[in-house]
C-alpha positions as CSV (number, residue, x, y, z in Angstrom):
1,X,55.1,86.2,-49.0
2,X,57.9,85.7,-51.3
3,X,59.0,83.5,-48.1
4,X,56.1,80.9,-47.9
5,X,56.3,81.2,-51.9
6,X,59.6,79.8,-51.0
7,X,58.5,77.3,-48.2
8,X,56.1,76.0,-51.2
9,X,58.0,75.6,-53.7
10,X,60.4,73.5,-51.2
11,X,56.9,71.4,-50.9
12,X,56.2,71.0,-54.6
13,X,60.0,69.6,-54.7
14,X,59.0,67.6,-51.7
15,X,55.7,66.0,-52.6
16,X,57.6,64.9,-56.3
17,X,60.8,64.4,-54.3
18,X,58.5,61.4,-52.6
19,X,58.3,59.8,-56.2
20,X,61.9,59.9,-56.9
21,X,62.5,58.4,-53.7
22,X,60.1,55.1,-54.9
23,X,61.6,54.8,-58.1
24,X,65.1,54.9,-56.5
25,X,63.8,52.1,-53.7
26,X,62.1,50.0,-56.5
27,X,64.8,50.1,-59.4
28,X,67.2,49.3,-56.9
29,X,68.9,52.6,-57.6
30,X,70.2,53.1,-53.8
31,X,71.2,49.6,-53.3
32,X,73.8,49.8,-56.6
33,X,74.9,53.2,-55.4
34,X,75.4,52.3,-51.8
35,X,78.9,52.0,-50.6
36,X,80.7,52.3,-54.0
37,X,81.6,55.5,-53.8
38,X,81.6,58.3,-57.2
39,X,79.4,56.9,-60.0
40,X,77.8,58.2,-63.5
41,X,74.4,57.9,-64.7
42,X,75.8,55.7,-67.2
43,X,77.5,53.1,-65.0
44,X,74.1,53.0,-62.3
45,X,72.2,52.4,-65.5
46,X,74.1,49.3,-66.2
47,X,74.3,48.3,-62.8
48,X,70.6,48.3,-62.0
49,X,69.7,47.5,-65.9
50,X,67.8,50.6,-66.4
51,X,68.2,53.0,-69.6
52,X,70.5,55.9,-68.9
53,X,68.6,58.9,-70.2
54,X,66.5,58.5,-66.9
55,X,68.8,57.8,-64.9
56,X,70.6,61.3,-65.3
57,X,67.8,63.5,-65.0
58,X,67.1,60.9,-61.4
59,X,70.0,61.6,-60.4
60,X,69.7,65.3,-61.0
61,X,66.8,65.5,-59.1
62,X,68.4,63.8,-56.3
63,X,71.6,65.4,-56.3
64,X,68.6,68.7,-56.2
65,X,67.3,67.6,-53.4
66,X,70.5,66.9,-51.4
67,X,69.8,63.0,-51.4
68,X,72.6,62.8,-53.3
69,X,75.7,64.6,-53.7
70,X,77.2,66.0,-57.1
71,X,80.7,65.0,-57.4
72,X,80.8,67.2,-60.8
73,X,81.8,65.9,-64.3
74,X,78.5,63.8,-64.3
75,X,79.4,61.6,-61.1
76,X,77.5,61.8,-58.0
77,X,77.7,59.7,-55.3
78,X,75.1,58.4,-52.2
79,X,76.4,59.4,-48.6
80,X,76.7,56.5,-46.1
81,X,74.8,58.1,-43.9
82,X,71.9,58.5,-46.4
83,X,72.4,55.0,-47.6
84,X,71.0,53.4,-44.4
85,X,67.8,55.2,-44.4
86,X,67.5,54.6,-48.0
87,X,68.3,51.0,-47.9
88,X,68.5,49.2,-44.5
89,X,65.2,47.8,-43.6
90,X,66.6,46.5,-40.1
91,X,67.7,49.6,-38.7
92,X,65.2,52.0,-36.9
93,X,66.1,54.9,-38.8
94,X,64.9,53.5,-42.1
95,X,62.2,56.0,-43.7
96,X,62.2,54.0,-47.4
97,X,58.7,52.8,-46.0
98,X,56.9,55.9,-45.4
99,X,57.8,57.1,-48.8
100,X,56.1,54.1,-50.4
101,X,52.4,54.8,-48.2
102,X,53.1,58.2,-48.6
103,X,52.6,57.9,-52.4
104,X,49.9,55.3,-52.3
105,X,48.2,57.6,-50.0
106,X,47.8,60.6,-52.7
107,X,46.5,58.5,-55.1
108,X,43.3,58.8,-53.4
109,X,43.0,62.3,-53.0
110,X,40.1,63.0,-55.5
111,X,38.3,60.3,-53.7
112,X,39.1,61.9,-50.2
113,X,37.8,65.2,-51.5
114,X,35.0,63.9,-52.4
115,X,34.4,62.2,-49.0
116,X,35.0,66.0,-47.2
117,X,32.2,66.8,-49.1
118,X,30.1,63.8,-48.3
119,X,31.4,63.3,-44.7
120,X,31.7,59.3,-45.5
121,X,34.6,57.2,-45.3
122,X,37.5,55.4,-47.1
123,X,38.0,52.2,-46.2
124,X,41.6,51.3,-45.5
125,X,41.9,48.2,-47.8
126,X,40.5,50.5,-50.9
127,X,44.1,52.4,-51.1
128,X,46.4,51.3,-53.8
129,X,48.3,48.5,-52.7
130,X,51.3,51.3,-52.2
131,X,49.6,51.7,-48.9
132,X,49.4,48.2,-47.5
133,X,52.4,46.8,-48.5
134,X,54.5,50.7,-47.2
135,X,52.6,50.6,-43.8
136,X,54.2,47.3,-43.7
137,X,58.0,48.7,-44.4
138,X,56.9,51.6,-42.2
139,X,56.6,50.4,-39.2
140,X,58.5,47.4,-38.9
141,X,62.0,48.8,-38.8
142,X,60.8,50.2,-35.2
143,X,59.2,47.0,-34.3
144,X,62.0,45.0,-35.2
145,X,64.4,47.4,-33.2
146,X,61.9,47.8,-30.3
147,X,59.1,45.1,-29.7
148,X,61.3,42.1,-27.8
149,X,64.3,44.7,-26.7
150,X,62.1,47.2,-24.7
151,X,58.5,47.3,-25.4
152,X,57.5,43.8,-24.1
153,X,59.7,43.9,-21.2
154,X,58.7,47.1,-20.4
155,X,55.2,45.4,-19.7
156,X,54.1,43.9,-15.9
157,X,55.4,40.3,-16.2
158,X,54.4,39.4,-19.9
159,X,57.9,38.4,-21.3
160,X,58.1,36.1,-18.8
161,X,54.5,34.9,-19.7
162,X,55.6,34.8,-23.3
163,X,59.3,33.3,-22.8
164,X,57.1,30.0,-20.8
165,X,54.4,30.3,-23.2
166,X,51.2,32.1,-23.9
167,X,48.7,33.0,-25.9
168,X,48.9,36.4,-28.2
169,X,46.3,38.1,-30.6
170,X,47.8,40.4,-32.8
171,X,44.4,42.5,-33.7
172,X,44.3,44.6,-37.0
173,X,48.3,42.7,-38.3
174,X,48.0,43.5,-41.3
175,X,50.8,41.6,-43.4
176,X,52.0,40.3,-40.1
177,X,55.1,42.0,-39.4
178,X,54.1,42.5,-35.7
179,X,52.9,39.0,-35.7
180,X,55.9,36.9,-36.9
181,X,58.5,39.4,-34.6
182,X,56.4,38.0,-31.6
183,X,56.3,34.1,-32.8
184,X,60.3,34.3,-34.2
185,X,61.2,35.8,-30.6
186,X,59.0,33.8,-27.9
187,X,58.9,30.3,-29.5
188,X,56.8,28.8,-26.6
189,X,54.0,30.8,-27.3
190,X,51.1,30.7,-28.9
191,X,50.6,34.1,-31.5
192,X,47.6,34.6,-33.8
193,X,47.4,37.8,-36.1
194,X,44.1,39.2,-37.3
195,X,42.9,41.3,-39.4
196,X,39.9,42.6,-41.3
197,X,41.0,42.7,-45.0
198,X,41.2,39.4,-46.4
199,X,44.2,40.2,-49.1
200,X,46.3,41.3,-46.2
201,X,45.8,38.2,-43.9
202,X,46.8,36.1,-47.9
203,X,50.1,38.6,-47.9
204,X,50.9,37.7,-44.2
205,X,50.1,33.9,-44.5
206,X,53.0,34.0,-47.5
207,X,55.3,35.7,-45.3
208,X,55.1,33.2,-42.5
209,X,55.7,30.5,-44.7
210,X,58.6,32.4,-46.5
211,X,59.9,32.9,-43.5
212,X,59.4,29.3,-41.7
213,X,57.1,30.4,-39.1
214,X,54.0,28.8,-40.8
215,X,54.2,26.2,-37.9
216,X,54.5,28.6,-34.8
217,X,51.8,31.2,-36.0
218,X,48.3,31.6,-37.3
219,X,46.3,34.2,-39.7
220,X,42.9,34.4,-39.6
221,X,40.2,37.1,-40.8
222,X,38.5,38.7,-38.3
223,X,38.0,42.2,-37.0
224,X,39.0,43.8,-33.7
225,X,35.0,42.8,-32.6
226,X,34.7,39.2,-34.2
227,X,38.2,37.5,-33.3
228,X,37.6,34.7,-31.2
229,X,39.7,33.0,-28.3
230,X,41.2,33.7,-24.9
231,X,44.5,35.4,-24.5
232,X,47.5,36.6,-22.0
233,X,48.1,39.4,-24.4
234,X,46.1,41.3,-26.9
235,X,48.1,43.7,-29.2
236,X,46.9,46.6,-31.6
237,X,50.1,47.9,-33.5
238,X,49.2,51.3,-34.8
239,X,45.5,50.5,-35.8
240,X,43.2,51.3,-32.9
241,X,42.9,55.0,-34.1
242,X,41.9,53.8,-38.1
243,X,38.9,51.9,-36.4
244,X,35.0,53.2,-36.4
245,X,34.7,51.6,-32.6
246,X,38.2,51.7,-30.6
247,X,36.2,52.1,-27.1
248,X,34.4,48.6,-28.3
249,X,37.1,47.0,-29.7
250,X,39.0,48.0,-26.5
251,X,36.2,46.7,-24.1
252,X,36.0,43.4,-26.9
253,X,39.6,42.9,-26.3
254,X,39.1,42.8,-22.8
255,X,36.1,40.4,-22.6
256,X,39.0,38.3,-24.6
257,X,41.7,38.1,-22.4
258,X,42.6,35.8,-19.7
259,X,42.6,36.5,-15.8
260,X,45.6,39.0,-15.3
261,X,45.9,39.5,-19.2
262,X,47.4,42.9,-20.4
263,X,46.5,44.7,-23.5
264,X,49.4,46.8,-25.3
265,X,48.4,49.9,-27.7
266,X,51.4,50.8,-29.9
267,X,50.1,54.2,-31.2
268,X,51.6,57.0,-33.2
269,X,53.7,59.4,-31.6
270,X,51.2,62.7,-30.4
271,X,51.2,65.2,-27.3
272,X,47.3,66.2,-26.6
273,X,47.9,69.0,-27.6
274,X,47.7,70.0,-31.4
275,X,50.6,72.7,-30.7
276,X,52.7,70.1,-29.3
277,X,52.4,68.5,-32.9
278,X,53.5,71.0,-34.9
279,X,56.4,69.6,-36.1
280,X,57.4,67.4,-39.2
281,X,56.3,64.1,-37.5
282,X,52.8,65.7,-36.7
283,X,52.9,67.2,-40.1
284,X,53.4,63.8,-41.7
285,X,51.3,62.3,-39.4
286,X,48.6,64.5,-39.9
287,X,48.7,64.1,-43.6
288,X,48.4,60.4,-43.2
289,X,45.1,60.9,-40.8
290,X,43.9,63.1,-43.7
291,X,44.3,60.4,-46.7
292,X,44.1,57.1,-44.7
293,X,43.5,57.2,-40.8
294,X,40.1,59.6,-40.6
295,X,38.4,58.4,-44.0
296,X,39.2,54.5,-42.7
297,X,37.2,55.4,-38.7
298,X,34.2,57.1,-41.0
299,X,33.8,54.2,-43.1
300,X,32.9,51.7,-40.3
301,X,30.3,51.7,-37.9
302,X,30.0,54.5,-35.4
303,X,33.1,56.7,-36.6
304,X,35.1,57.5,-34.1
305,X,37.7,59.0,-36.1
306,X,40.4,59.5,-33.5
307,X,42.9,60.4,-35.8
308,X,46.7,59.9,-36.0
309,X,47.4,62.7,-33.2
310,X,44.7,61.5,-30.6
311,X,47.7,61.8,-27.6
312,X,47.6,59.8,-24.4
313,X,44.8,61.4,-23.1
314,X,42.3,60.8,-25.3
315,X,43.6,57.2,-25.4
316,X,43.1,56.8,-21.9
317,X,39.5,58.2,-22.1
318,X,38.7,55.4,-24.7
319,X,40.5,52.7,-22.8
320,X,39.1,53.6,-19.7
321,X,35.8,53.6,-20.8
322,X,36.0,50.1,-22.2
323,X,36.4,49.0,-18.6
324,X,40.2,48.9,-18.1
325,X,41.3,49.7,-14.7
326,X,44.5,51.2,-15.5
327,X,46.3,52.6,-18.3
328,X,50.3,53.8,-18.7
329,X,52.6,54.4,-21.2
330,X,55.5,52.3,-21.1
331,X,57.6,53.0,-23.7
332,X,58.4,55.6,-26.7
333,X,60.0,56.4,-29.7
334,X,59.9,59.5,-32.2
335,X,57.3,57.5,-33.8
336,X,55.3,55.7,-31.6
337,X,54.0,55.9,-27.6
338,X,53.3,51.7,-26.2
339,X,50.8,52.0,-23.7
340,X,49.8,49.1,-21.3
341,X,46.2,48.7,-20.1
342,X,45.4,46.0,-17.5
343,X,41.4,45.0,-16.0
């Protein structure tokens, strides 16, 4: 029993520690510590324009969690191997977005508790802004480091089409991280991002303008069963399991594909059996699924509620029932599986 109590207390510290990480990111505390060696709370406060007393308490909390090192005499340091995951959003090791989306998710705890009793859903767009922003930051490093270098080349004949000039639909694009990476990597292709959430499309258009890509990419408000056009490649980046009718979405995507077109699915990494998911990544994804993914699906028509740990076998059932003849896993990371479907 006491062993479990110790684990539970550690989880309390982890829950609070997540908020500490978001504070460190928001206030620039990690960035100010990166590469600077040993520093006092007063020096860090001066560098970041913050109050020393708050900074001192934050540093102590971070030292207790092992995120920073206490060097004695009121001095702390951020190890180089910790700085990259906490500050470098171009690195595949970056985890800072995961903390933001987790913090935003728990804001809805009381609302989700009500849905446990009613069986109703809670739309993705109804969550705190930390969820929407954190989701983009969570997945973007993986896309940045894998999409053009590994995932697209793994698809049958798709890279050549994109280089020559293809039509691409990024469905459920959110703030457009994946859409903009496609547009930047394949300038000859016409890339369109679709999302049912008005605010996300507005944010995506701003990001396109800021990146100088506004002339090469379009963003439109549309759902997975209302977007229009004919495409050589239709992509669902980490969103199919959030949809109320994933089979219907796949069937609709198939109808929008040009002859020889491809459906690319990027989904959270998961084993087909629950026992294979009883690990730290599975714990995070099941938690996100309880607060975000399952309520999102249940808020829509059909309400299939695949969950974030659907697994390849269940996804295969969904895709083949939509009329696709083939489905194969072409790539994977610790956080994602990449699937290719062709009619």
